[in-house]
N, C-alpha and C positions, 0 to 999 in steps of 0.2 A: 205386154206389161213392162214398164220401165225398170231398169236395174238401179237399185239404190242401196246405199249402206245403211246399217242399223242406226248409226249415230246421226246420219243426215235425216233419216225418217223421224227420229226422236225430235230433232230440232224443228222440223216442219210441223210435227204434231203439237209441240209446245207453242209455236208461233200461232197455230190455228186456235188453240185454246185462249191465248191472249187476245186474239182478234175477236173471239166470241164474247169477250168481257168477263172471263173467269177471274176470280179474285187472285191476288198475289199469293195468298195462303194455299189456294188450290193448285196453282202453277208450281209452287214450291214442293208440294207433296207428290205431284206427278213426276217432277224432275228427279226427286230423290228416289222414287220407286223405280223409274226407268234406268236411272244410273246404276242400280244394283244389277239389273239385267245386263247392261253393257259391260260393267266391271267383270261379271262372270263369263260372258261369252267372248269378250275381246272384240275388236273391230272385225266385222264380217258383213256379208250381204244380208239384207233384211230377209230375203227368201230362204236363207239358210237357217233361220230360227224356226225349227220345226218341232213336232211333238217330243222327239227325243231330247232336244236341247231344253225345252221347257220343263220336262220331267226331271232332268238332271239339275236344272237350276233350282227347282223346288226341293229336291233332295239335298243339294248343297246348303240351301237356306235352313233346312231342318237340322242339319248336322253341324252347322257353323257354331263356333263358340265365342264369336265376337259380334258386337252390335254395330260397330262403326269401323269399316276398313276401306271405304270408297273415297273418303275425303282426307287428303294428306295433312290438312290443317286442323283436323279435329282429333282428339285423343281416342285411342281404341278402348272400348269398354269390353272387358272379358266376361260377357254373359251371353247365353244363347238368345236368339231371336224368339220372341213369343209367337205363338201360332197366329194370333190376331194381327201381328205385324206382317207376317208372311202372307196372310190373306189379303191385307191391304195392298201389299206390293203386287200380288197376282191380279187383284181386282183392277188395278191401274194398268197393268200389262194387257189385260183383256180389252179394256177400253182403247188402248193404243193400237192393238192389232185390229180391232174392229174398224177403227178410223182408217188404217192402212188399206183394209179391204174396200171401204167406201171410196177412197181416193184412187183406187186402181193400182196400188203398189204391190198388192198380193192377190193371187187368184184363188187362194184357199185359206181357211182360218184354222191354224194349228191348235188354238185354244178350245175348239169344239170337242176335242177328244182328250183334253187334259183337265181333269176335274179340279175344282176348287178344294183346297184342304178344308176339312171339317172344322167348325169352331171349337174353341176350348169349352170344356164342360163345367169347369169350376166357376164359382160365383165371382163377379168382378170385385176387384180390390178397392173398396171404398173407405172413406173416413170412418173411424170407430166412433161410437156414441160419446164415450168419455173424452176422446180427443177433440171432438167438436166443442164440447163445453170448455175444455182447456183453452182452445184457440179463441173462443169468444171472450173468455175472461181476460186473456192476454191482450186482445185487441182493445179492450176498454180500459185496462189498467197500466199496461207497460208499453204501449205503442207511442211513437213520436207524433202520430196523427190519429188519435184514438177514435174520433168520430168517423173519419173516413174508413178506417180499418174495421170498425164494428159494423158499419154499413156493408162493406165488402163481404165479410164473413157471413152475415145474415142473408144477404142477397143471393150468394152462391148456394147456401144451404136451403133457401126458400124457393129457388127456381130451377136448380139443376142446370143452369145455363153453362155453356162452354166458355172458356177463358175469353175468346174473341168477342162473344156476346156481352160479357161483363165490361171489358175495357172499352168496347166500342159504343157503349150506351151514351146517348146524348140527352140533353135536357128536353128536347122535343119528343123523345121516346118515353118520357115519363107521363103517366096519367094517374097520379097518386090519389086524386080525389075519387077516382073510381077503382082504385086498387089494382092498376094494371101497368105493365111496362111492355114496350115493343122490343123484342129480342131479334137482332139481325146477326146471322152466323154464316153457315156454309152456303156458298154460292149466292150470298147476299139475300137469302130467303129470310122473310120476317114472320114473326108470330107474336100474338098477344099472350102474355103469361101473367096470371094473378100473383099478387104479393100479399103477405100477411100484414096485419096491423103493426106488429112489432118492427117489421122491416121498413114499413112506411115511415114510422116514427124515426128510425135510425137514419133513413135517407134524408128526411127533413132536417134532422139535427146536423147532418153533414153539410147540407146545402146552405145552412145559415152561416157556416164558417169557411166554406170553400173559397179559396183564393186562386182564381185561374188567370191565365194570360188574357190580355184584351181580345175579345171576340171568340175565346175558346168556349165551345159548347159541350164538350165531353163532361159527363158527370164526375168521373173519377180522374183526378189530376195528381201529379207528384208535388213535392214541396216547391218545385220551380214554377208550378202553374201550367206545365205542359201535360198532355194526355198521358195517362198511365198505359204502359205497353204490357203485352202478355208476359214478357220476361220480368218486368217490374212487378207485376201481380205475383208471380212465383216467388220473387225475392221477399216481398212483404210476408207471404205465407211462411216462407222458410224462417224468417226472423221470428215471427210469432211462435212457430213450432219449437224453435230452439229455446225461447224464453219460457214456453209452457211445458217443456219436457216431453213433447210429443215425439214418439219413436216410430209410429206407424205412418201410413201414407197421408199426405196433407195437400197434395197438388190440386189444382182446380178440377181435374177430372175425378179425383177421389171425392170431392164434394158432389159432383154429378151422380156418381154411383151411390153415395150416401143418401141423396134425395130419393133416387129410385127405389132403394132398398126400404127406406122408411115408409114410402108411399105404399108399397105392397104389403109390408108387415102390418100396417094399420088398417088393412082391408080395402085399399083403394083399387079401382078398376084399371085394367091394363090399357084400355083404349084412350081415355083422357090422359094417362101418363105418357103415352106415345106422343100425343099432341103437345103436351107441355115440354117434353124433352126435344121436340123438333125432329123426331125420327121420320124419315121419308116413307118407311113401310113399318107396319106394326110388328112384323116378324122379327125385326131388329130388337124391339123392346122386349118381346117374348123371350128371345134368345138370352138376354141379359137378366131380366128381372122376374120372369114367371116362376123361376125356381124359388123365389122368396115366398110366393103365394103357396107353392107346394109345401114348404116348411110350415106355414100357418095351418094348412089343412091337416098335415101330419100331427101337429100338436093337438088340434081340436079332436082328431080321431082318437088319440090316446086318452083324452079326457072323457069322451062321450060314447065310444064304441061299447056295446054290451059284452063283447068278448075280451076287450083289452084288460079288464079287471080280473079275469079268471086266474091270471098267474099270481095274484096277490095272496 
């Protein structure tokens, strides 16, 4: 077995992922996760990353009170890491260690005996119903590009698509005549997602005034005519939230959770929701959104159980 340092193994792993055609966003998340491991352990041989090191790494992540301390050019945020962030870090570390095994850099897998931290039990923090209405009103009345921003707000709420899927949408991915869009997100995987009539009308309104750079095919562009970025999308939502007086969460992922919550609260089935959201496995959807269905059942039980009324 060749002797190799942890940092060298990480570089080779990322090179391999790039060669496999993984997206820039995927490479960035792997790099960020593995950087936290290297930051914790310091430079050492890959073979020295054993079960004890990994358990202490996870313990440190749970007890840490800062979100950013591995990049000297970014400010430190004095908040603890969420359990889901830690799970993401460790999930990427597991993939990395598995690759090292396949490449012959390790002769045993230390992650086999170090369990994944359990998921958080509370409901995902999504956009509040009233805040959605405020953002929609602000997009139509107070925005510098009202037709674009109204279409953005409606499309995010109507599809639950991730930010990358929204800003990456091109004209060729629209099939508005049949009420469908093609969403391309993680790992360049695509799926067809239905859109409502109101959203279709908003998209058509935007397309009639859209002024893009020559040859530009992205649906959503900035005032310069260039494609909107994920950062640009967040800034649009931030401005709308400030104008509308929204104090709760308003980022693109809050729209995604809003969509999932409303789907389940209105009695929708979990399986098609998983398809619409683009989850690779249905247990991910259940982990986040089945709790809303349980709340619906609980309310119905209080109304209809022959025993529930005995306390009155």
